[in-house]
N, C-alpha and C positions, 0 to 999 in steps of 0.2 A: 095149779100152774103146769103148763104143758112142758114136756121134757124136749121137744124140739121147738125151733123158733121160726118165726116168720123171717124169710130172707128176700133181700133185694132180687129181682129177677135176673139182673145182669150177673150178680154174684153167683146165682143158682146155676145158671148156664155155663159160667166159668169153671165152677167146681164140677159140674157134671161132664164137660169137655175133658178136664183133666183126669177124671175117673176113666172114661172112655179110651183116652188116649193110651194111658198107663196100662189099662187091663188089670189093675190091682185092686184088692178088696173087693171084688164083685163076686167072688166064688163061694162066699158063705152066706147063709141065709140071713144072720144078724145085719150085715151091711147092707143087703138088698132091701130088708125091711126098713132100715134106717133111711135109705134114699127113697123108699115109696113114701114113708111118713113125710119127709121133707116136701117132696113135690105135692102132697096134698094140703100144705099150709102156705104155699107160695102166694103172694098177692101181687097181682100185676098193676102196681101203681108206682108212684115216684118215691113213696116213703122208704127209708133206710130200716134195716133191722138191727137194734142196738140191744145187747144183752145187757141185763140189770141185775146186780146183787147188793144185797143190804143187809145189814145186820138187825133190823127191826121191821115192823109193819110200817111205822110211821115213816122210816128212812126209804122204804120200799116205794111208798105212796108219793113221796118226794120227789123220788128220782123218775118215777112214771110221768109225774106232773112236767118235770123238766124235758124229758124226752117227747112225750106226746102233744103238750100243750105249747111249750116254748119252740121245740124244733119241728114238731109235726110229723115225727117218725113213729115207728113201732117199738114198744118197749115189751121184752119178754125175759122172765128170768126168776128168781126165787131168793130165798134168805142164804145167807152164807153157809150155813152147814150143809147144803146141797149144791153149793155153786161149783165145785170142781168137777162133779159128775155132770151137772147141766152143761157146763162149758165144753166138755170132751164130747157131749152128744149133739153139740150145735154144729150146724153146717154153714161155713163161710158167712159169719156175722160181720157187719160193717165196722162194729167198735163194741168195746165194752165199757159200762160205767160201774162203779162200785162206789156205793153210797153208806159211810159208816158214821153214825152218830154216837156210838159207845166205844169200848174197848176192843171189840172185834173177836178176841180170843184166838185159840188154835185153829179155828175154820179160816180167819182172815190170813192168817200165816201161810196156810195151804195155797189159799187162792193167789195171795200175792206171788208166791213162788211160780205157780202155774202160769199167772199172766207174764211174768218175766220170760218164761220159756216160750211162751206163745209168740211173744214180741221177736225174739230171736229166731225161733224156728218157722213160724207161720206168717211173719210179718203183720201180726195182729196188734192194733193199737188200742189202748184203754186209758181210761180216766178214773183215778181213784181219789175220791174226795173224803177227807177226814180231818181231825182236829189236830193241834199242834202237839199234844201228847202222844201220839203215834208216829210222830216223824222218825225216831230212832229205829222203832220196829220195822216201818216200811222201808228204809233206808238200807237195813240189813237183808231185806227180801227181795227188793227190786232195784234194777240199777239201769235197764236199758232205757235209752232216751224215748221209746215209744210208750212206756208207761209214765203217763204224765200225772203227778202227785199234786192236787190241789188242796191247800191246807187253810181252813177256815175261809174259803172263799165264797162271796155271794153267788146266788143263783146264775146272774148273767154272765159271770166269769167262767162258771162251770160249763155252761152252754157253749160258750166260745171255744172252751178247750175240748169239748166234745165233738163240734163241728170241724176242729184242726185235726182231730184223731181220726174221723172218718175220712177227711181229705187226705191224710196221709196214706192210709190204706189205698185208696183209689188211685191217687196219682202214681203210687208206687207200682201199679199195674200197667201204667202207660208210658213212663219215662224212667231214666235211671234215677237212684234214689237221691243222689246229690243234687239233682235238678228238680227234684219234686218236693223238697222241704218248703213248709210255710214261709213268707217273707221274714217274720219275726224271729223264727227259729235258725233261718239261714243266716241272718245278721248276728244272732248269738253265736254261731258256729265260727263265724268268720272273725268275730271279735276276739273268742277264745284262741284262735290259730294265731291272730297278731299277738297277743299278749304271749303266748308260747315262744313264738319266734323272737320277740324282743327281749324275754328273760333269757334265751338261750344265747343271744348275741351279747347281751351284757355280761353273762357268765364267761364267754369266751373272751370278751374284750378286757375284762379284768385280770390281764396278764402283766407281763414285766413292764410295759410301756406305760400303764395307767397305776401300777402299784409302787408302793415304797419299795426301794432296794432290799430292805430288810424281809419283805414279804415275797419278794420276787422268786427267791430261792425255793421257797416253800411251795409256790405254784398256787396258792389260794389265798383269799383275803380273810383275815381274822374275823370270826364272827362277833358282832356287836353284843353289848349286855342287853338282856331281855328288857330292862328298864328302858333303854333307848327306844326299841320297837314300841313298847307301851306308850312313851310319851309321844311318838309320831301318830299313834292311833287315836290318842286323847285329843291331839291337835286337830285331827281331821273331824272329830266328832264336835269339836268347839265351833266349827263353821256354822252348825245347825242352829245355834243359838242366835245368829245373825243374819241368815239366809235360808231359804226353803231347801230342806235336805235333799228334795228331788234334784236340785239342780247340781248336786255332786254325786250322786248315786254311783258308786263303782264298786259293785260287790266282789268281782275278782280281786282287786287290789286289798280290799278290806280284808277278805279271807286270807289272802296269801300273807299280810301282816300279822293276822291273829295267829295262824298256823306257825309262823316263824317264832314268834314270841313264845308260843307253846312249846315248841321244839327247844328252844334255849332254856325253858323251865323244866323241862322233862315232863310235861303235863299232856295227857291224852286229851284229845278233842271229840266230843261225839257231835253226830250230825246235826242235832238240834241245837247245841251250842254254837257250832260254826254258822248256822242259819241266822242265828241273832247277831253274831259279829259282822254279817254281811249288810246289815242295816238295810234291808229291802224285805219285801213280803216273803214268808217262807217258800211259797211256791216258786217264786223267781230265784230264790237262793238255791233250792233243790236242783233246778235246772243248771245252773252256773256249777254247782258241785259236780255233776254228771259231766259236764262238756270239760271242765279242768281235769277231772280224772281220766277222762278219755284222750285227751292230748299229752298226758303223763306228768302233770305239774301235782296233781294230788294222787295219794295212794290210800286205798281202803284196807284196814286192818282189823280183823275180827277182835271182839273183846272177849278176852280168855275166861271172863267170870260170867259173861252174859251173852248166850248165843244168839239173842234177839237184838243185838245192838251192834253197829260197827264204829270205829274210830276213823278220823281221815288225819293223815299226816302230809307233810310236804314231801314231794320226792327230792331226793339227793340233789340232782342238777338244779331244782328251784331253790333249796336252800343255799347251794353254793351262788346263785345269781343274785339272791337278796342279801348275802353277806359282802358280795362285790359292791352291790348298790349303797350298802350303808358305809362301807369303806369309802366310797366315792363322795358320799356326802360330806363325811369328816375331811377327806381332802379338800373340798371346796369351802370348807369353814362353816357348814350347817352346824349349829350348836345343839349338840345332843349328850346326854348323860354317857 
């Protein structure tokens, strides 16, 4: 497997222009050799260059089929043990695909951390395909929205995610980031922003005018019993016995309620558990968790007993808003324990 990768000619020209303009990293023989090698493997056609890393040969072949047969692009890469080195030597790839069929191990840990750093520093988008068992490990290592985690998704869904990853990188070169998001991700971002604004307004509105006089002096609504929150969660799930659950998919609200109940119960919530509470596919739930953390409703907390896992908690303002919400339910006569 080559250590350098075929790259799209536009990306190659852009990278070369940056090198020439900056005048950096051209004084050593090592960098000049790398540039020479890259120029030798450029293919002047419309296929994009996707870096592919996998934990087994079978996973590598599956990823290659996705990239080359389904998308018609070029796949270059190797196994996880050598992934970080190969990634560091690659010049301007269009995107990265990671396909993991097993546990991944320490090599996957290192690669995930490197991909998260590349997303922040280099605006490199990646798609990571893995099983539900690796959700907590992945969430502890990657959090940038440009690292798209696909959990037990079929091949067509992975192909679409990879197309969006490539589009992100290309659009980012042409327009401002906020105008270059794919439509579905932009809609998600706007929806999360709306939820954050609504909760903030609710928290602020739950003051003297709408609270009982006995609570007004304290300035906060009394938190409900955890059992009351669990009743509301069960009531939401009850609808699925009578209607298609997709009619009522609202992962943000479901996760807010679950985290609120856990806070009242003094119970930590792992990312994998929160994905289940969201009542949507894990891939969708992970995107919501990232967005809700970005807007300050969720907080990531390291597991003190396991460095490969993080917990998700409600931010204090979000908890205050939910306490005010349950106080308002009680005030209007909604029967909760």
